[in-house]
C-alpha positions as CSV (number, residue, x, y, z in Angstrom):
1,M,97.5,155.7,94.1
2,S,96.1,153.7,91.2
3,G,93.7,151.4,93.2
4,C,92.5,148.0,92.4
5,R,91.6,147.0,88.9
6,K,88.1,145.9,88.4
7,G,87.1,142.4,87.2
8,S,89.2,139.3,86.5
9,E,92.1,139.1,84.1
10,A,93.9,136.1,82.6
11,V,97.2,135.1,84.1
12,D,99.9,135.8,81.5
13,R,103.1,133.9,81.8
14,N,105.0,137.2,81.5
15,D,103.0,138.8,84.3
16,R,105.0,139.7,87.4
17,V,104.0,137.4,90.3
18,Y,105.2,138.3,93.8
19,V,105.4,135.4,96.1
20,A,105.5,136.8,99.7
21,G,107.2,134.3,102.0
22,H,109.1,132.5,99.2
23,S,111.7,131.0,101.6
24,G,109.1,129.0,103.6
25,M,107.6,125.6,102.9
26,V,104.5,127.0,101.1
27,G,106.1,129.9,99.4
28,S,109.0,127.9,98.0
29,A,106.6,125.2,96.6
30,I,104.6,128.0,94.9
31,V,107.8,129.5,93.4
32,R,108.7,126.0,92.1
33,I,105.4,125.4,90.4
34,L,105.4,128.9,88.8
35,L,108.9,128.3,87.4
36,E,108.0,124.8,86.2
37,N,105.0,126.4,84.3
38,S,107.1,128.9,82.5
39,F,106.3,132.0,84.5
40,E,109.1,134.4,83.5
41,N,108.8,137.1,86.2
42,V,108.6,135.5,89.7
43,L,109.4,138.1,92.3
44,T,110.7,137.4,95.8
45,A,112.2,139.5,98.6
46,T,114.1,138.6,101.7
47,R,113.3,140.2,105.0
48,N,116.3,142.5,104.6
49,V,114.8,143.8,101.4
50,A,111.2,144.1,102.6
51,D,110.3,143.3,106.2
52,L,106.6,142.6,105.6
53,R,105.7,143.8,109.1
54,D,107.0,147.3,108.2
55,P,104.4,149.2,106.2
56,E,107.0,151.6,104.7
57,A,109.3,148.8,103.5
58,V,106.3,147.1,101.9
59,R,105.2,150.3,100.2
60,R,108.7,150.8,98.8
61,Y,108.9,147.3,97.5
62,F,105.5,147.4,95.7
63,E,106.3,150.8,94.2
64,A,109.6,149.5,92.9
65,E,108.5,146.1,91.6
66,R,104.8,146.7,90.6
67,P,103.6,143.1,90.7
68,D,100.7,142.0,88.6
69,H,99.7,139.2,91.0
70,V,100.5,138.6,94.7
71,V,100.5,135.3,96.5
72,L,100.5,135.9,100.2
73,A,102.2,132.8,101.6
74,A,104.2,134.7,104.3
75,A,103.2,133.9,107.8
76,K,104.5,133.2,111.3
77,V,103.7,129.5,111.8
78,G,104.4,126.8,114.3
79,G,102.9,123.8,116.2
80,I,100.9,123.8,119.4
81,Q,104.0,124.4,121.6
82,A,105.0,127.6,119.7
83,N,101.4,128.9,119.5
84,R,100.9,128.5,123.2
85,K,104.3,130.1,124.1
86,Y,104.2,133.1,121.7
87,P,100.6,134.1,121.1
88,A,101.3,137.8,121.0
89,D,104.0,137.3,118.4
90,F,101.7,135.1,116.3
91,I,98.9,137.6,116.2
92,Y,101.1,140.7,115.8
93,D,103.4,139.4,113.1
94,N,100.6,137.8,111.0
95,L,98.2,140.8,111.3
96,M,101.0,143.2,110.3
97,I,102.2,141.0,107.3
98,Q,98.7,140.6,106.0
99,S,97.6,144.2,106.5
100,N,100.6,145.6,104.8
101,V,100.6,143.3,101.8
102,I,96.9,143.4,101.1
103,H,96.8,147.2,101.4
104,Q,99.7,147.7,99.1
105,A,98.3,145.1,96.6
106,H,95.2,147.3,96.5
107,L,97.2,150.6,96.1
108,S,99.4,149.2,93.3
109,G,96.4,147.8,91.4
110,V,97.2,144.1,91.3
111,K,95.2,141.9,88.9
112,K,94.8,139.2,91.6
113,L,95.7,138.6,95.2
114,I,95.9,135.1,96.6
115,F,95.4,135.0,100.4
116,L,96.4,131.6,101.8
117,G,94.5,130.8,104.9
118,S,94.3,127.7,107.1
119,S,91.8,125.1,108.3
120,C,92.3,126.4,111.8
121,V,90.0,129.3,111.0
122,Y,87.0,127.0,111.5
123,P,85.4,126.5,114.9
124,R,86.9,124.0,117.4
125,D,83.8,121.9,117.5
126,C,82.9,122.3,113.8
127,P,80.7,119.7,112.1
128,Q,82.8,117.4,110.0
129,P,83.8,117.5,107.2
130,M,84.1,121.3,107.5
131,K,82.2,123.3,104.8
132,E,83.2,126.8,103.8
133,E,80.0,128.2,105.2
134,Y,80.9,127.0,108.7
135,L,83.4,129.9,109.1
136,L,82.7,132.0,112.2
137,T,79.9,129.8,113.5
138,G,81.6,128.9,116.8
139,R,84.6,129.4,119.1
140,L,88.1,128.8,117.8
141,E,90.6,126.2,119.2
142,P,92.3,127.9,122.2
143,T,95.8,126.4,121.5
144,N,96.2,128.2,118.2
145,E,93.6,131.0,118.6
146,A,96.0,133.9,118.1
147,Y,97.1,132.5,114.7
148,A,93.6,131.6,113.7
149,L,92.2,135.0,114.6
150,A,94.9,136.7,112.5
151,K,94.0,134.4,109.5
152,V,90.3,135.2,109.9
153,A,91.1,138.9,109.9
154,G,93.3,138.5,106.8
155,L,90.8,136.7,104.7
156,R,88.1,139.1,105.8
157,M,90.3,142.0,104.9
158,A,90.9,140.6,101.4
159,Q,87.2,140.1,101.0
160,Y,86.4,143.6,102.2
161,Y,88.9,145.1,99.8
162,H,87.1,143.2,97.1
163,E,83.7,144.5,98.3
164,Q,84.8,148.2,98.7
165,Y,87.5,148.5,96.0
166,G,86.9,145.7,93.6
167,M,90.2,144.0,94.3
168,N,90.2,140.5,92.7
169,C,91.1,138.1,95.5
170,I,90.9,134.4,96.1
171,C,91.1,132.8,99.5
172,P,92.2,129.1,99.5
173,M,91.9,127.4,102.9
174,P,94.4,124.5,103.0
175,C,94.4,121.6,105.6
176,N,97.5,120.6,107.5
177,L,100.5,120.8,105.2
178,Y,103.8,119.0,105.0
179,G,106.5,118.4,102.4
180,A,109.7,119.8,100.9
181,N,111.3,122.6,102.9
182,D,109.3,121.7,106.0
183,S,110.7,122.6,109.4
184,F,111.9,119.8,111.7
185,D,112.7,122.3,114.5
186,P,111.2,120.9,117.8
187,L,109.5,124.2,118.7
188,H,108.3,125.3,115.3
189,S,107.5,122.1,113.4
190,H,104.0,120.9,112.7
191,V,102.8,117.4,113.7
192,L,103.9,115.3,110.8
193,S,107.4,116.6,110.5
194,A,107.7,116.6,114.3
195,L,106.8,112.9,114.4
196,V,109.2,112.0,111.6
197,R,112.0,113.7,113.5
198,R,111.1,111.9,116.8
199,F,111.0,108.5,115.3
200,V,114.0,108.8,113.0
201,D,116.0,110.0,116.0
202,A,114.6,107.2,118.2
203,V,115.7,104.6,115.7
204,D,119.2,106.2,115.2
205,D,119.6,106.5,119.0
206,A,118.1,103.1,119.8
207,S,115.7,104.8,122.2
208,P,113.4,102.3,124.0
209,E,110.5,104.8,124.2
210,V,109.1,107.8,122.3
211,E,106.9,110.2,124.4
212,L,104.3,112.1,122.4
213,W,101.9,114.9,123.5
214,G,98.2,114.3,124.1
215,T,96.1,111.1,123.7
216,G,96.6,110.6,119.9
217,S,92.9,110.8,119.4
218,A,92.9,114.0,117.5
219,R,92.4,113.6,113.7
220,R,94.1,115.6,111.0
221,E,94.0,115.9,107.2
222,F,97.4,116.1,105.5
223,L,98.1,117.7,102.1
224,N,101.5,117.7,100.5
225,V,102.7,121.2,99.9
226,D,103.4,120.5,96.2
227,D,99.8,119.6,95.8
228,L,98.8,122.9,97.5
229,A,101.1,124.7,95.0
230,R,99.4,123.0,92.1
231,A,96.0,124.1,93.7
232,V,97.2,127.7,94.0
233,L,98.2,127.8,90.3
234,F,94.9,126.1,89.3
235,L,92.9,128.7,91.3
236,M,94.9,131.6,89.8
237,E,93.8,130.5,86.4
238,E,90.3,129.1,87.1
239,W,88.8,130.9,90.1
240,D,87.8,134.5,90.4
241,R,85.6,134.7,93.4
242,P,86.4,136.1,96.9
243,E,84.7,133.5,99.0
244,I,86.9,131.0,100.7
245,I,87.5,127.6,99.1
246,N,88.8,124.6,100.9
247,V,91.9,122.8,99.6
248,G,92.7,119.3,100.9
249,V,92.3,115.6,100.4
250,G,88.9,115.2,102.1
251,K,90.0,112.4,104.5
252,D,91.8,112.4,107.8
253,I,93.8,110.2,110.1
254,S,94.2,110.1,113.9
255,I,97.5,111.3,115.3
256,R,97.9,107.9,117.0
257,D,97.5,106.1,113.6
258,L,99.9,108.5,112.0
259,A,102.5,107.9,114.7
260,D,102.1,104.1,114.2
261,L,102.4,104.4,110.5
262,I,105.7,106.4,110.7
263,A,107.0,104.0,113.3
264,R,106.3,101.0,111.1
265,K,107.9,102.7,108.1
266,L,111.1,103.2,110.1
267,G,111.0,99.8,111.8
268,Y,110.7,101.3,115.3
269,T,109.7,98.7,117.8
270,G,110.0,100.6,121.1
271,V,107.2,101.9,123.2
272,I,105.0,104.9,122.1
273,A,104.0,106.7,125.3
274,W,101.2,109.2,125.1
275,D,101.1,112.1,127.7
276,P,97.4,113.0,128.2
277,S,98.4,115.9,130.4
278,K,99.4,117.7,127.2
279,P,96.8,119.2,124.8
280,D,95.5,117.4,121.7
281,G,94.4,120.6,120.0
282,M,91.3,120.7,117.9
283,P,89.6,117.3,118.1
284,R,89.2,116.9,114.3
285,K,90.0,119.0,111.2
286,C,88.7,117.4,108.0
287,L,87.8,119.7,105.1
288,D,84.8,119.3,102.8
289,V,86.6,119.7,99.4
290,T,83.5,119.4,97.2
291,K,84.0,122.8,95.7
292,M,87.6,122.2,94.6
293,A,86.6,118.7,93.2
294,S,83.8,120.2,91.3
295,L,86.3,122.6,89.5
296,G,88.3,119.5,88.5
297,F,91.2,119.6,90.9
298,E,92.5,116.5,92.8
299,P,95.7,116.1,94.8
300,E,98.3,113.7,93.4
301,I,100.6,112.7,96.3
302,P,99.3,109.9,98.6
303,L,100.1,110.4,102.3
304,E,102.3,107.3,102.6
305,A,104.5,108.4,99.6
306,G,104.7,111.9,101.1
307,I,105.8,110.4,104.5
308,D,108.6,108.4,102.7
309,R,109.8,111.7,101.2
310,M,109.8,113.4,104.6
311,I,111.8,110.6,106.1
312,A,114.3,110.9,103.3
313,D,114.5,114.7,103.7
314,Y,115.1,114.5,107.5
315,R,117.8,111.8,107.1
316,A,119.5,114.0,104.4
317,L,119.3,117.0,106.8
318,K,120.9,114.9,109.6
319,S,123.6,113.7,107.4
320,A,124.4,117.2,106.2
321,N,124.8,118.4,109.8
């Protein structure tokens, strides 16, 4: 075993960059940004080639491909409903994926590992906006605790491999994401894509009422996945420190206001009925993005423009089916 290379090294456009989870929303956006920026050797693998939950399969893949950089975008993800229904699957799959990829990245001596976390790693009742130093200062949100615990374990594992072996790792913590290649599946979609689906379908079906979970009071921050991909490339080239760094827009919106905005864009005039017997999730999740801003990075895609794209994407998906 060669072990981790010490210190930081420049990102060469000929370096072999493995994007784990390339078929998902985040992974596919990162593949796009790498190809757009002339990376010549972007590596991907389907589950049939390397099931990331299988340590032997991951070992074989790394030994065969020898990546210079690894972007760990692979994860089992979903909204509140999926997280509540399958907590064992969420913690098992994510722990196994992270452990195998991080360990093999160390053994194969990668130049840099990018571990993509989530804003759900912060405490449920975290002060707002959430600063990086607030990690592990309180209890997690129960409705996605399994996923959050796995993400905390993964980022800590990457940091410990830096501490013990000198592995060069960076740990971006993005806010709620949406965008191209998002899921509109009722069980697995996140809030923005779920709302787009509900209101597009309501308009198409002339439904007089749309029922939504919770009270609508929870507040969320939304970043387009293409902006996240830009941030990942930016950090690959500009950041060489293992502590977490927030990636977001620094402002949030209530779920009620988001639903109203999507409804207005679609011309939906029916009743929006909130079901307070269902959970809201974490009351508020807004990131302090001072650190990213100080490095010179700013998102480019406004929320309203991103919603327009999501509506177009779902309508195209419906037409194709």
